[in-house]
N, C-alpha and C positions, 0 to 999 in steps of 0.2 A: 646119105643123100638128102634126107629130109632136113637134117640139121643145117647142111649147106645152103639149101633153099631158104630156110628161115633167116639165116645170117645175110644172105643176099638181098632178101626183101627189106630187112632192117637197115642195111647200108644204103639201099636205094631210097627209102623213105627219108633217112637222115640227109642224104644229098639234095632231095627235093625241098626239104624244109630249109636247108641252108640257102637256097636260091630265092626264097621268099623275101620280099622287101617290106618293111614297115617303117613308118615315120610319123612326124607330128608337125603341125603348122601352128605357130603361135604369133599373134599380131596384136599390137596396141596402137590403134589409129584413132584420132579424134577423141581421146580419153575413154576409149571403149576396148575391152579385152575380149579376144575370141580365141578359142583353143579347139583344134580339130585333130583327128587321128586318121592316118592313112595306112591302109592294109590291103595289099594285093590290088592296088589301083582304085580302091574305094575310099572316099573322103567322108568321114563321119564327124559331125560337129558335136562337141561335148559341152562347151560353154560359149555363149549362153544357151541354155536348153530351150527347145521349142515347147510352147504350151501344148499339152496333150488335148486331144479332142474329148469333149465331154460326152460320154455315152448316154443314150436315153435310158431314163429309169425303167426298169422292168419290174413287174409285179412278182414278188417272191411269195411262194406258198410257205406258210408256217409249217415247219417240220417238227414232229414231236422230239423233245429232247431225250436223248438216250439216258438210261438209268446209270447213275454214278457207280462205278466199281469200287469196292473197298480197296484202300491202299495196301499194298503188300509190305510187310515189315522187311526192312533192309537188314541184311546180314552184316555184322561187323567184319571189316576187312582184316585180314591176317597180316600182321606186321612181320616182315622177314628180318632176322637179325642182320646187322651190317657187318660185312666182312672187313677185317682189319687189313690195311694196306701194308704191303711188304715191298722192300726194295727201295732204291733211291728216290722214287717218284719222278716227277717231270724234270728232266735236266736237258739244257740246250746251251750251246756256247754262243758267244757274240758273233763269231764268223757265220754260224749257221742262220742266225737272224738276218744277217746281211744278204745271204744267199736267198732266203725267203723273200726279202723285199725286191731283190732282183727279178725273181720269178713273177711277182705280182706286177711290177713295172713292164716286164716283157709282155705279159698278157694284155695289159692296158694298151700297149703300143700296137698289138695286133688288132685290138678292138677299134682304135681310131683309124686303122687303115681301111676298114669297111664302112667308115662313117662319112657320108656325103651331105653337102649343104646345097640344096636346090635354089633356095632364094634367101638373100639377106638384104633387109631394108633398115636404113637408119637415117632419119631426117631430124635435125636438131636445130632449133632456133634459140640462140643466146640472147637473153634480155635481163634487165634488172633495173633497180631504182638509181644505182650509181653507175654512171658511164664508165668510170675507171675500172671498177670491179668487173663489169661486164666485158670489157676489152681483155683483161687479164684472164678471165675464165675462158673466153673464146680462144685465146692463144694456147692455154695449157691443154684444153681438150683437143685442139688440132695437133699439138705436138704428140700427145699420147696415141691418137689414131694413126698418125704418120709412122710411128715406131712399131705399132702392132700389125700394120698392113702387110708388110712383106712376110712377117712370120706366119700370119694367118693364111696368106695366099699359098705359102709353101706347104703348110701343114694340113689344110683342109681344101677339098676340091669344091668350088662354089660355081655353079653355072650362071647365076644372075646376081649381081651385086650392085646395090644402089645406096651409096653413102653421100649425104650432103650436109654441110653445116653452113649456117648463116648467122648474122648478127643484126639486131634491130634495137637502136637506142630510144625509140619512141614508145616502146612497149615495156611494161614492167613484169610480165609473166613469160616464163620460158615454155617452149613447146617441143614435144618429143613424140616422133612416130617410130615404131620399132616392129619389125617383123622377121621371122626365120622359119624356114621350112627345111626339116632335117629328114633324111632317108638313111636307113640302116639295114644291111643284110643280116638275117638271123644266123648266117654262117659265122659272121664276126663274133657274135655273142658266144656260140659254141666254141669257137676257137680260143677266145679268151678264158672261158671256164675250163676247158680241158688243159690249157697250157699251165694255169695256176694250180689246178687240182693235181695233175700228175707231177708237177714240180714239187709241191708240198709233200706229197706222199713219198717221193724218192728221197727227200731230205730227212723225213722222219724215219724211214726205214734204215737209212745209213746211220742215223743217230742211234737207233736201238741196237744195231749190230755192233757199233763201236763200244758201247757200254758192256755188252755181253763178252766181247773178246777182252776188253780191259779187266773185267772182273776175273777172268780165267787166267790171264797171263801175268798180271801185276796187281795183286790184291791191295798192296800198300798204296799204290797210286790211285787205285779206284776208291779206297776209303778216304784219302786226302781230298780228292775232288768232290766227293759226296759231302764232306764236312765244310768245304770251302767252294760253294757253287758260284757260277758267274753272275755278273750284274743282270743280265737278261733273265736268267733263271729266278733271281730273287724278285724281280719286278713282276714277272708272270705269276709266280706263286702268291705274291701279296694281293694281286687282282682276283685270283681264284679264291683265296681264303675269304676275302671280303664278300664275294657273291655267295659262298656256301655257308658263312657264319650265320647263325640264328640271331634274331633281333633281341637286344638286351631288354630285360624286364625293367619296369619303372620301379625304383627303390621306394618312393613314397607309397606306391599302391601296394607293394609287398609288405611295408610296415603296418599300413592300415589293416590289411588282411590278417597279419599275425596278431594285431592288437584285438581284433574281433574274436579270433579263435582262442585268445588267451595264451599264446605261446611266446609273445614278446614281453619281457619284464620291463622294458624301457617305455612302454606305451602309457603308463600312469596307473594301471590296475595292478594291484598286488596279487601275486600268485599265492596258492595255499601255503606254499613253503615260506613266504615272506610275510604272512599275515600275523601281526603280533598277538592277536586273540587266541590263535591256535598254538603259539609257541609254548614250550614248556621249559622249566628251569632244569638245572643239572640234577636235582633230586627227583625229578619226574612229576612235580606238582606245578599246577598253573599259577601264574602270578596273581597276587591279591588285587582285587579291584579297589579303586579309590572310594571313600565313603561319599554318600550323597551330600548335596549342598545344605539341606536343612539341618542336618546333624552338626555340620561345621559352624553354623550361626548360633546354635544352642550352647556349644562349648565356649565360644567367644564371649557370650553374655554372662556365663558363670564365672569365668576368669575376671571380668570387670567387676562383678559384685564381690569377689574375695579380696581384691586389692585394698579397698578402704578399711576393711576389718583387720587386715594384717598390719596397717599403719597405725591404728589405734593401740 
């Protein structure tokens, strides 16, 4: 009995919430914007905000500062090993995507059924420097409004409508006054959300059962469809992979770090293995060092002195 009473109370609360009306009033008149919100018959102005009253300064008594507590050392978080995914992953057919879109459109249609327009105001004055362009613009706007008027009257319920257009060839600047007051039942929002939510859950459950049954009944067809997924599956997988893929490291930064650590042989610094001073010959001896420069000059002078004696 207690469970039934709780369920009855929840249903009653939801029904009461569905009957609540909320709305907004937006107006742009004389180059001034005003936005208000209506909830349960109360109209609250959001923009422009009213200047708050300046409170009188009060004398505040200086309170002693509390002693600073030593910061506690944070324990390192334990990283859980990632589980490897098994199975075909996310698979969806093109027909199921179309069914999902139909559910979303159905929910939006129910949302607009509870959507009411209390007031719609549109005053437009066509003007410009060129009278020919002004006349063409005035005719085009009137044609568009005449085409949209019957559709909007059938789709939206409007209590007060005021649409006027005019043209003035003596003024160079156009004028526009716009205003709309919209009221919406919260029940229409719940209706839209529940329609979309339960529709999507039903399609996903049918999709899961289809793949389980296909894997048991026809493994060859199951393997073929897993290897050749539909176009919708490929698109959704590509989007998910882009979101989950980590950012690529900067190659220039990695090269600089390797050069500093001495791990990159292309950075210009010779590693111990490539240093010619530490290399050894096949016999195990180090290569002979070239003689210093002063010894080379003395040998050249001795050779020049010997040449004339040999000629005599």
